[in-house]
C-alpha positions in Angstrom: 28.2 65.1 177.2 27.4 62.0 179.4 28.5 62.3 183.5 31.7 60.3 183.9 30.0 57.4 185.4 28.4 56.5 182.8 29.7 54.5 179.3 30.9 57.2 177.5 29.5 57.8 174.0 31.2 56.3 170.7 30.4 57.9 167.3 30.8 55.5 164.7 31.4 57.9 161.6 31.9 56.0 157.4 31.8 56.5 154.5 30.7 52.2 154.1 28.9 50.1 156.1 28.1 46.7 154.7 25.2 45.6 157.0 24.3 47.2 160.8 23.2 44.8 163.8 19.0 44.9 163.6 18.9 46.1 167.5 20.4 50.0 166.0 17.1 51.3 164.7 13.6 50.2 162.5 15.6 50.7 159.6 18.3 48.6 160.1 17.7 45.7 158.4 17.9 47.7 155.2 21.0 50.2 155.6 24.1 48.7 153.8 26.3 50.2 151.3 29.6 48.3 149.9 31.9 50.0 147.8 35.1 47.9 149.1 36.2 46.1 152.1 35.7 49.3 154.4 32.1 48.1 154.4 32.7 45.2 155.9 35.4 46.1 158.2 33.0 48.6 160.1 30.5 46.1 160.2 32.2 44.2 162.2 33.5 46.6 164.1 30.3 48.0 164.9 28.6 44.5 165.9 31.6 43.7 167.9 31.0 46.5 169.7 27.5 46.5 170.1 27.8 43.1 171.7 30.2 44.0 174.6 28.0 46.6 175.8 29.8 49.8 174.0 27.2 53.0 173.6 27.9 52.5 170.0 26.1 55.2 167.4 26.8 55.0 163.6 26.7 58.0 161.1 27.1 57.3 157.6 25.4 59.1 154.1 21.4 58.3 153.5 22.4 56.0 150.3 18.6 56.0 149.4 18.8 54.1 146.4 21.6 51.5 147.1 19.9 50.7 150.3 16.3 50.0 148.7 18.4 47.4 145.6 20.5 45.9 147.9 17.1 45.1 150.7 15.2 44.0 147.3 18.2 41.3 146.5 18.3 40.1 150.1 15.1 39.7 150.2 13.4 36.5 152.1 17.0 35.7 153.6 18.7 37.3 156.9 22.3 36.9 156.5 23.1 39.0 159.0 21.2 37.7 162.1 21.8 39.0 165.5 20.6 37.2 169.0 19.7 40.7 170.6 18.7 43.9 170.2 19.3 48.0 171.2 16.5 49.4 173.0 16.6 52.5 171.1 17.5 54.3 167.7 21.1 54.6 167.3 21.4 55.0 163.5 22.1 58.4 161.9 21.7 58.8 158.4 23.4 61.5 157.0 21.3 63.9 154.3 21.8 65.1 151.2 20.8 64.5 147.7 23.6 64.0 146.4 24.0 60.8 147.9 20.8 60.1 147.6 19.9 58.5 144.2 23.9 56.9 143.5 22.5 53.2 142.1 25.9 51.7 143.1 28.9 53.3 145.3 32.7 53.6 144.1 34.7 55.8 146.6 37.3 56.9 144.0 38.7 60.5 144.4 36.9 62.1 141.5 34.6 65.1 142.1 31.5 63.8 142.4 32.8 61.5 145.5 34.6 64.6 146.9 31.2 66.4 146.5 29.3 63.0 148.7 32.7 63.5 151.1 32.2 67.3 151.9 28.1 66.9 152.4 28.6 63.9 154.1 30.8 65.8 156.7 28.5 68.5 156.8 25.8 67.0 158.3 28.1 65.0 160.7 29.2 68.7 161.6 26.4 70.4 161.4 23.9 68.0 162.4 25.0 64.9 164.0 27.4 65.2 166.2 25.5 68.3 168.2 22.4 65.8 168.0 24.5 62.5 169.7 26.9 64.3 171.6 29.1 61.7 171.7 32.3 61.5 174.3 34.5 60.0 171.1 34.4 59.8 167.5 35.9 57.3 165.3 36.4 58.1 161.7 37.7 55.6 158.9 39.3 57.0 155.7 39.6 60.5 153.9 35.9 61.0 153.7 35.7 61.8 157.1 39.1 63.4 157.4 37.7 66.9 158.5 35.9 65.5 161.3 38.8 64.9 163.5 40.1 68.9 163.5 36.1 69.6 164.4 37.1 67.5 167.5 39.7 69.1 168.5 38.5 72.5 168.3 35.5 71.0 170.4 37.5 68.9 173.2 36.1 65.9 171.5 38.3 62.6 171.6 38.9 61.7 168.8 40.0 58.6 166.7 41.6 58.1 162.5 41.6 54.9 160.7 43.1 54.5 157.7 42.1 52.1 154.8 43.0 53.7 151.4 46.1 55.5 150.8 44.5 58.3 147.9 43.1 61.2 149.2 42.5 64.5 147.2 43.5 68.2 148.3 40.8 70.7 148.6 41.0 74.0 149.2 39.7 76.0 152.4 37.1 78.1 150.4 36.1 75.3 148.2 34.8 73.4 151.6 33.1 76.7 152.8 31.4 76.9 149.8 29.6 73.4 150.4 28.5 74.8 154.2 31.0 73.5 156.6 32.7 76.4 158.4 36.0 75.8 157.8 37.4 78.7 159.4 36.4 77.6 162.9 39.1 74.3 163.0 41.3 75.2 159.7 44.4 75.5 162.1 43.8 71.9 162.8 44.2 71.0 159.2 47.6 69.5 157.0 48.3 71.7 154.3 50.1 71.4 151.4 52.5 73.8 152.4 53.4 75.2 155.6 49.9 78.1 156.6 50.8 81.7 157.5 46.9 83.0 158.3 43.5 82.1 157.3 43.7 84.7 155.0 46.6 83.9 152.7 45.7 79.7 153.5 42.1 80.0 152.4 43.0 80.7 148.6 45.9 79.0 147.7 46.8 75.9 150.0 45.4 73.3 149.1 44.6 70.8 152.9 45.1 66.5 152.3 42.2 65.2 153.7 43.5 61.8 154.8 46.8 63.4 155.9 44.5 66.3 158.2 42.5 63.6 159.6 45.9 61.8 161.4 47.0 64.9 162.1 44.3 66.6 164.3 42.8 63.0 165.6 44.6 62.2 168.9 45.4 58.4 168.0 45.2 56.7 164.8 45.3 53.4 163.4 46.2 51.1 160.2 44.9 47.7 160.2 48.2 46.3 159.8 51.1 46.4 161.3 53.2 45.6 158.8 50.8 47.8 156.5 52.0 50.4 159.5 55.9 49.6 158.5 55.4 49.9 155.2 53.6 53.6 155.4 56.5 55.0 158.2 59.5 53.6 156.6 61.7 55.8 154.7 63.1 53.1 152.6 59.4 52.5 151.0 57.5 54.1 148.9 54.1 53.0 149.6 52.6 56.8 151.0 53.4 59.7 149.6 55.2 62.4 151.5 52.6 64.1 153.9 50.7 60.7 155.0 53.9 59.4 156.1 55.8 62.1 157.5 52.1 62.8 159.5 53.0 59.2 160.6 56.3 59.1 161.8 55.1 62.3 163.9 52.1 60.6 165.5 53.9 56.9 165.6 56.8 58.7 167.3 55.1 60.1 170.2 52.9 57.0 171.0 49.7 57.8 168.9 49.8 55.1 166.4 49.0 51.6 166.6 47.9 48.5 164.2 44.2 46.6 165.5 43.7 43.6 162.8 40.0 42.9 162.0 38.5 40.1 162.3 35.4 38.6 159.9 32.2 39.2 161.1 31.3 36.1 163.3 28.7 35.5 160.0 31.2 34.2 157.8 30.9 31.1 159.4 30.4 28.5 156.8 28.8 26.3 159.5 25.5 29.1 160.1 25.7 30.6 156.3 22.6 30.9 156.0 23.7 32.5 152.1 25.3 28.9 151.4 23.2 25.9 149.3 24.6 23.7 152.2 26.7 25.1 154.9 29.5 23.1 156.1 31.7 23.0 159.0 35.8 21.8 159.2 35.2 18.3 159.4 32.6 18.3 156.2 33.9 20.8 154.1 34.9 18.2 151.2 31.1 17.8 150.3 29.7 21.2 151.6 32.3 23.3 149.2 31.6 21.1 146.4 27.5 21.5 146.2 28.0 25.4 146.8 30.5 25.3 143.9 28.3 23.3 141.7 25.2 26.4 142.3 27.7 28.3 142.1 28.7 27.3 138.8 24.8 27.2 137.5 24.6 30.5 139.6 26.5 32.3 137.2 26.4 30.0 133.9 29.9 28.2 134.4 30.1 24.8 132.8 29.1 23.0 135.9 32.5 20.7 136.8 32.7 19.2 140.3 35.9 18.9 139.7 37.2 21.9 138.1 39.6 24.5 140.4 37.8 27.3 141.0 39.3 30.9 142.2 37.6 33.4 143.8 38.6 37.3 143.0 36.6 39.0 146.0 38.2 42.8 145.9 37.3 45.8 144.0 37.7 45.8 140.3 39.4 49.7 140.5 42.1 50.2 137.0 43.9 52.1 139.1 45.3 49.6 140.9 48.2 47.0 140.5 46.8 43.8 141.4 43.7 44.5 139.2 46.2 45.1 136.2 47.8 42.1 137.0 45.0 40.0 137.1 44.1 41.3 133.8 47.4 40.6 132.5 48.3 37.0 133.7 44.7 35.3 132.6 45.0 34.6 129.3 48.0 32.6 130.2 46.0 31.1 133.5 43.6 29.8 131.5 45.8 28.5 128.9 48.0 26.5 131.2 45.5 25.1 133.5 43.1 24.3 130.6 43.0 20.9 130.9 42.3 20.6 134.2 39.5 23.2 133.3 40.1 26.3 135.7 38.1 28.5 136.5 37.8 32.4 137.4 34.7 34.5 139.2 34.8 38.0 139.7 32.4 39.3 141.9 32.8 42.8 142.3 32.2 46.3 141.4 34.6 49.2 139.8 35.2 50.6 136.9 37.4 47.6 135.6 34.8 45.1 135.0 34.0 46.4 131.7 37.8 45.8 130.3 37.1 42.2 132.4 34.2 41.0 130.6 36.1 42.4 126.8 38.7 40.3 127.7 36.6 37.3 128.5 34.8 38.0 125.3 38.2 37.7 123.4 39.5 34.5 125.1 36.3 33.2 124.5 36.0 32.1 128.1 32.8 32.4 129.3 32.0 28.9 130.6 35.0 29.3 133.0 35.8 32.9 133.8 32.2 35.2 135.5 32.3 38.8 136.5 29.2 40.0 138.0 28.6 42.9 139.9 28.5 43.1 144.0 26.2 41.1 146.5 26.0 39.7 149.3 24.5 36.5 148.7 26.8 35.6 145.6 29.9 36.4 147.6 29.4 34.3 150.4 28.1 31.9 147.9 31.7 31.6 146.4 33.7 31.4 149.6 31.8 27.7 149.8 32.1 27.3 146.4 36.1 28.9 145.8 39.3 26.4 146.4 41.2 29.5 146.2 40.9 33.3 146.9 42.7 35.3 144.7 44.7 38.6 146.3 48.1 39.4 144.3 47.1 43.3 145.8 50.5 45.4 145.6 50.2 46.6 149.3 46.7 45.5 150.7 45.7 47.9 153.9 43.5 45.2 155.9 43.5 41.5 154.0 40.1 40.5 155.4 38.8 38.3 152.4 42.5 36.1 152.9 40.6 36.0 156.6 37.3 34.9 155.4 39.1 32.5 152.7 40.6 30.4 155.4 37.6 30.2 157.2 35.5 28.8 154.5 38.6 26.5 153.2 39.4 28.5 150.0 42.7 29.3 150.7 45.0 32.8 149.7 47.0 32.4 146.3 48.4 36.7 147.9 51.2 38.8 147.4 53.9 38.5 150.2 53.4 42.2 151.5 51.6 44.8 153.6 48.0 42.9 155.8 48.4 39.7 153.8 51.6 38.9 155.5 50.0 39.3 159.2 47.5 36.9 158.3 48.8 34.5 155.5 51.5 31.8 155.5 53.4 30.6 152.6 51.1 26.6 152.9 54.1 23.7 153.5 51.5 20.7 153.0 54.1 18.3 154.3 54.6 19.9 157.6 51.1 20.7 157.8 51.9 24.2 158.0 51.5 27.3 156.5 47.5 28.9 154.8 47.9 29.4 151.5 50.0 30.4 148.4 52.4 33.3 148.8 54.5 35.2 145.9 57.7 37.9 146.7 57.9 39.2 143.3 54.6 41.8 142.4 55.1 40.4 138.5 53.5 38.0 136.6 56.2 35.6 136.9 55.7 35.4 140.9 52.0 34.9 140.4 51.9 32.8 138.1 54.1 30.2 140.1 52.6 31.1 142.9 49.5 29.5 141.1 51.6 26.3 140.0 51.7 26.5 143.9 48.4 25.7 144.2 47.2 23.7 141.7 50.2 21.4 142.4 48.6 21.2 145.9 44.7 20.5 144.4 46.0 17.7 142.5 47.0 15.9 146.1 45.2 12.5 146.5 41.2 14.2 148.3 42.1 12.6 151.6 45.7 14.5 152.1 44.5 17.9 150.6 40.6 17.6 153.0 43.3 17.6 156.3 44.8 20.5 155.6 41.5 22.6 155.0 40.3 21.4 157.9 42.9 22.1 159.6 43.4 25.5 158.2 39.6 26.3 158.7 40.1 25.4 161.8 42.6 27.0 163.3 41.3 31.0 161.8 37.3 30.4 163.2 40.0 30.6 166.4 43.1 33.1 165.3 40.6 35.7 163.7 38.8 36.6 166.6 36.5 39.8 166.5 36.5 39.8 170.2 40.0 40.3 170.4 39.7 43.2 167.5 37.1 44.9 169.9 39.0 44.5 172.7 41.5 46.3 170.7 39.7 49.5 169.9 38.0 49.6 173.4 41.7 49.5 174.9 42.7 52.5 172.5 39.3 54.6 172.9 39.7 54.1 177.1 43.0 55.7 176.5 41.5 58.8 174.1 39.9 59.7 176.9 41.7 58.8 179.7 39.2 56.6 181.6 38.0 53.2 181.2 35.2 51.6 180.0 32.8 50.9 182.3 29.8 48.1 182.4 30.9 46.2 179.7 30.0 42.4 178.8 33.3 40.4 180.1 31.8 37.2 177.8 29.8 39.0 175.0 27.5 36.9 172.2 29.3 37.2 169.2 28.3 34.2 167.7 25.0 34.3 164.4 22.1 32.0 165.8 22.7 28.2 165.0 19.3 27.6 162.8 20.4 27.2 159.1 18.0 28.4 156.3 16.9 25.4 154.4 
């Protein structure tokens, strides 16, 4: 551990990150592995902390094939260009063949991903933590759920951030067979029933990885206040009994709060190098038309600058109610807005991809609907070319795509629940109020009603519509400030450490360079 007068060392432990600041090491330009929105959140958080002067380190699995594939796709374009560099290496890649050879990243709770999670945590516990010697460990999601227990045993402060609610349960014997000495911290984990002792517990009483992370951490946080309220409310059923009870305990103790993430500064249409034509709020109309046509050409859709384009930005996971709702309503949406030539773009990985492709084939709609794998450049281009962002999520934990969409002038069509409620207000154009189109009842009728509202807005005169989009874009750049998120997170670190972080930058540069690639 470092001296009390020094800035504390923070180790961020995450199973995924979209990108890292280039100064974090010689290989940082090729470090990119994203299964969903958590990767974007961690990337923005690490960059903001780094720019504030925090001594931040990153631990993540070495997804060798994923890194290589992403580096090849992004060859020739530096989307995440950064103005500053760190003097030494702060990236710590967990090494194990279980995650070397994966072509894609799907962080589900099946056995393959449980195996990855255990190998990752074994490396963090046995090698990376002793190497880094952090003062505080910031863990993200269930794939890091054992680390807070180990940290508590060793007297290291720990913050645990919840993202996904699904979590596997494992026996101590299974964990130990993977090379983790769980016997040394077993009493800090959370089990399906009250444990009697270690021998009795080892082979009969499974622990819950997510709840163990919350239980053992000194403090925990969600990414939305409304999401937190839903998880801890006795009247709601969104969280299972184990995590809900422990979240309620943390809340009563004053050790649970919400810290809303903001989009990374590179998500700015005025400087985004992935766009065919960058644009700001004042010139968004022409800029979005150019990007729409380029997006349509890239995806083999009918090229039509007047067609409304809806963009689906989140993982296509068949277990998620929002994906099933989208599939159920897609035929109606395409038929209802055939004359307007409405188009839908899915840029997302997931096991539901093939189902959507088969559905589109049966509908003979390949010129109006495209489904493609996640790609950073295409993902950003879709924000730049789309008119609307589709987020019919039952209970979204962070709603980051809604925030990014507002920055790019792609207005959210979303379910009024969870984190979405914190960042989207229903649009009332006549009053120049609101930022998107919300539906309250999670069913096809509610979703279609919100799309009807969005299409009615799209049919308004260009000048009127543009004035509202300009207002929303301008406000979002101020409202969703990564500096605010970093300051709140630093406050949580200071509280967990019971001391302030010193030598931080009061006015860090969280911007991206102004140069735009041709």
